[in-house]
N, C-alpha and C positions, 0 to 999 in steps of 0.2 A: 320852704317850699310853696307855689302856690294851689290851691285846690284842685286834684288829678281826677279826671274822670276816666270810666270806662272806652269810653272813645281815644281819650287819651294815649291810654295805654297799648291799644290794640290798632294803632294806628302807626304807620312805618314813620319813621323820625326822618329828619330833612339830613342831607348829607352833611357831614364834619367837614368842621373848616379845618384850624389848625390842632388835629391831633396833639395828644397827652396822656402820658401813664396818670393814673391812679396818685394822688398824693398816699402817704403812710396810715394817714388818719382815717383814708377813703380805703385801702386796702385792709383794714383793719375793721372796718365796718364791715364789709364785704366778708370780711372771714366769720365774722361771729353769726353775721345772717345764713352764710351757709352752715357754720356749726349749728345751730337752733334749726333753719327751718331745711335746710338743703339734703343733697343725698350726692356721696361721691362713688360710683357703684364700678362693677363689672358685671353683664349679661352674656347670655349663650344665647343665640336663634334658634327658634323653633324646632326650627326643621335639620341644619346642617352644621350646628355647634358651633359657626361663628363668635367669637366674644368680641363684645360692644362694648366701649367704656362712655361712661356717659358721665355728664355733673345737673343734676336739674336740684332747681329751690322755686317751690310752692310755697304760696303764700295768699293772704285773703283782702290783706291790706294794698290799697294801689298806689299808695305813696314809697310804703316800702318796693313795691315792686318796680315803680319807678324810676325810682334813687338807683337798684339792681341793673336795670337793664342800661340806666344810661351809664353805668361805670364799665360793666361788660365792655361795650363799643367802645370804651374808651381802649380796652385793654386790646383787645379783636380786631379793632379797625372796622367793625362791620356793626350794623342794627342786627337786633337781637332779636325775634320772633316770641311774643306774650301768647302762648294761650288759654282759652278757658273750659272747662267741660260744658257740655250739654245740656246737663241735669238744669234743672229749675225751681226743684224742691227745697236746696239748701242756698248758702253763703256761696256766690262762685270762689272757686280757689285756681287764684291764677297759675301757670308756670310756665319756667324757663327752662329748655332741657339747651344744654351742648353735648354735644355728640360726636365730634369731631376730634380725632384722635390729637394733630395737635396743637387745637384749640383749651380741649383740657389739660393738656400739661403745662402751657403757657399759664392757666388761669392759677389751677392748682400750686404752681412755683410761686407764684408772685405772692398768693393770700396764705401761703403756707406759716413762716413765724408766725401767722396771729391765731391759725387753728390751735385748739385745745380738745374737746371732744372725737374732732373728727380729724386731729393729725394722721392716728392708725389709719385711717383710709387714705391720707394724702400720700403718706410715703407709700405704702401696698401699692396705691395707683402710679405714681411715678417709678416704683420698682418695675412694675408691668409694663410699661411704657420702654423704661430702657430695655428690656428683654425681648419686647415684640412687635418689628416695624407695622406698620400698619396695613401693609398685603397681604398678610399670611393667609392661607385657605385651611378650611379642614384635610385630615386626611384623604374622609370621603365626601367629599363634597355633594349637597346634594342635586341632583336633577330639576332646577327650574324652567330651566329655557331663556333664559335670560344671561348674556354674555353676561363671562364677568369681569372686573378691571386684570392687569398683567400680577399676575402674583410672586413674592419674590420669597415665597419657602410655605411651609406648614405648620400648624400649631403643633406643639410638644405635650407632652402629660407638663410637664413646667408651668406652661403657659395656662394649663386648665386647675391646676393646683393655686393658681394666684385667683382665679376668681373661686374658686372655692374659698378662701380665706376669706374675700372681700365679702361675700355673702353670710359667712357667719360673724361678718364683725355687724354688718347692715340685717342680721336676723333680726324679725320682728317677735318677740316670745307671749304666748299665751296667756291669757288670766291664770295664774299660780305656777306657769311652768320655770321662772325664774329660780335663780338661787344661784350666790355666787360660787360655791363649790359649782355647781350644773356650767357655769359661764366658764370659769377658768380653765375647763376641761374641754372646749369647742374646738378647740384648735389647738396647734403645736406652737404656738407662742409662746411668751412669758406670762404667766396669769396677771403678773400687773407691770403696765407700761412705763419707759422712761418716762420722768418728769418731763410734762409738757410743757416747761417754763424755761426748760435747762439752757436753750439757746436762743430765749427770745431777745430781740434786740431792745425790749423794754428794759430798761435798769429801774426804774419805776417798780413798774410791774414784776419784775422777780424779786425787790424786795420786799411788796405786798405778799407774793404766794408763800416769800421763808416765812414772813410775821405771824402767818395763820395756818402755815402747816407743817412750817419746820425746815432746816436745812436741805 
């Protein structure tokens, strides 16, 4: 790939020609990028307890971000905006953020077979989306003065439980706070997750995993 500039990264891409889904190799690369740099998350609106899904990928490398952008465009069929923070005193961190529930589902389903560290977040996200249609509203919507889209239901405590579990999975511990015992007690799921390679489609990777970590 030729050298990428910041202007290239922040300029809208031309319209797509013949669309195609990324190859398995490209999906594996994107999964590794999300595993190492991204966040698969659920959040709450500040005022009204609306649940938001998101998948974000921050990085300082222009070429990495350009490649992720092109692959996401292939998956979603639209250009993906890359945002840059206004702060100038540090090396710029570029961010891709996907917040549409349908689009997050498509991306997570496609890269899930290659996720390792964020496999639990991916599974939890897909379970949440299966349990929560996209047009739910809180039980006591805040009066913002703005009209809402037609709702098809209301959030339940089960929906908010998904948020709690996701926030625990994505929690950043303070220095000295982390311990294996404390971490395993933060949620009501198994302390040890299933082998992330168990259902991976790459037989060579399975053999490597078993060689180094046992059957």
